[in-house]
N, C-alpha and C positions, 0 to 999 in steps of 0.2 A: 799177271805176276801175283804171287802171294808170299807173305813172309811167314816164318815158322820159327818158334823158339826152340827148335830142335838142337840137341847138343852139337856144338861146333867142332866137328872132327877135322875137316880140311886135309884129309889124307893125301890126295893128289897134289893139292896146292903146296903143302909143306914138304912133300917129297921133292918136288921140282925146286922150290926155293932153297932147300937144304943142299940140293945138288949144285946150285950156283954158289951159295955162301951159307955155311952152317949157322943155324940160329941156336941160341941158348934156350933152355926150357922157359926162362922168364920172358924172352922175346916172343917165343911161340905163344905163350899164354897171353901176352899183351896183344898180339895180332888177333888171336881168337876172340878176345874181349872187345875188339874194335869193329867187328864185322857182323852183318846180319845175313843169315842163310835165306835164299829165295829160290823158287823154281820158276823158270821163265819159258814160256811156250816157244816153239819154232816161229821164225819170221817176226820176231819182236825186236824193235830198235832199242838197244841199250844206250847208244850214243847217237844223237841227232846233230846234223850240221846246222850252223847258224844259231846255235843257242848254247847256254851253259847247262850241262846235264846233272852236275852235282855229285856224281859217284864214279868210282872205279870198281871193277868186278874181277874177282879171282874165280877162275873156272874150275870147279871140282869135277863136273861131268858135262859133256856136250862140246859143241863147236860153234864158233862165230866167224864172221868175215867182216873185214873193214873195207869200206869203199868210198870213193868220191862220186859225186853226181856231176857230170860234165856234159853240157848241152843235152840234158835229159837221159844220157847214157850212164849206167852204173859201171865204174871202173874199179875192179877189185884190187886192193893194195896189200892185203895180208889175211892170214887165217890164224885163229887161236883155238886151242883145245885144252884138254885136261892139264892143269898145272900152270897155265898161262894167266896173265892179268891183262885186261883191256880197259882203256880209258881214253879220254880226249887229251892228247899231248898239249894242245893249245890251252885247254882249260887248266890242266894240272901245273904246267910250268910257266905259262904266260898270263894266266887269269883272263883268257879271251874265249870267245865263242868257238866251238869246234868247227873244223874245216872238213871233217869226214863223218861218216856214219859207221856204227858197229851194229850188226844184225845177227841174231841167233839163227843158226841153220837147223840145229836139232833142239829138242827140249834141253835146257841147260839148268844144272844146279850150280848156282854161283854164290859167292860170299861178297856182299856189297859193303863198300866202305866209303864214307863221305870224303870228298876231295880235300876239304880243309884238315880233316883228321889225318889223312894219308900224308899231306904236306908236313903236318906236325910230327908224324913218326919219322919221316925222312930227316927232319931237322934235329930230332932229339934222341934217336936211337941209331948208333953207329952200325949195328948189324943190318938193320933194314935199309939204311943209307947205302951200305956196300952192296947189298943184294940189288938195289935199284941201279947202281952204277954198272954192275956187271950185265944186267939184262939190257940196259941201254947201249952198252958197247957192243953186245951181240946183235942187237937190232940194227945198229948202224952198219955193222959188217954185212948183215943180211941184205939191207937196202943197197949197199954198195955192190954186192955180188949180183943181185937181180938186175940192177942198172947195167952192169957190165955184160951180163948174159943176154939181155934183150938187145944190146947194141952189137954184140959180137958172135953169138952162137946161133947155129941153125935151129929151127923150131924143135926138131926131135931132141937135140941136146939140151935145150931149155927145159923141155918136159922131163927129161931124165934127171937134170939138176933139181927140179921141183920135187920129184919123187924122193930124192935123197934128202932134201931139206925138210919136207913135210910128209913123211911116210904114212902118218895117220889120216891124212886129208884125202888122198886120191879116191878112195872108195866110199867117202862119206859126204861128198859135196857135189853139187850140180856141175857138169862139165863146162857149162858156160862161165861159171865163176872162175874156174881154173884157167880157161882160155883167156879171159879178161886179164887175170893176173899175169899171164905169160905174154901178153901183147900179141895174141893171134886169134883167128876166128875159131868158132866151135867146130866147123867142118874140118879145118886143118888139124885140130887136136884129135878129133875122132879118127882121122886117117892115121895119125901117129900111133894112137892107142891100138888101132886095129893091126898094126904091124908088130906090136910087142908080143 
């Protein structure tokens, strides 16, 4: 990773944030002044389990996946791409070590912000606080849906629901990561994709 004092544009990030909750020019300026732009190579861990990582990352370009390590197996829990923010929920909200990993899949251009500073913005800026509330209610809904889909839907329907929810992910990530997220084997997912 390397930092760069490049002018902080944040086009994709601000487009997505403003789609959830419009920010004033002053709040956009505050956010830009609070982050550092870095380029991160593929297969880099932005967040590691069992430690405090110190930062959250707004993704301007690229894609990441979140996963747990269970009995030596990586279990994919989510994907994030242009406009999303990734961080350790345990660290940000509970001041505890992370329980999951976040790894870059592609080279990523991200805007890094220190966790204490992000907490401060949540506490002092109503616009950023409201944006955070909206993304978290959406994430809760996504988690509720995937839990229901894994318990109730046939594998082919789970994959179709995944394609609808993550349209930008299907052609950008390893099939094994998608299969893990959907709770199925890679050969099963390959057969489903072959029929589409």
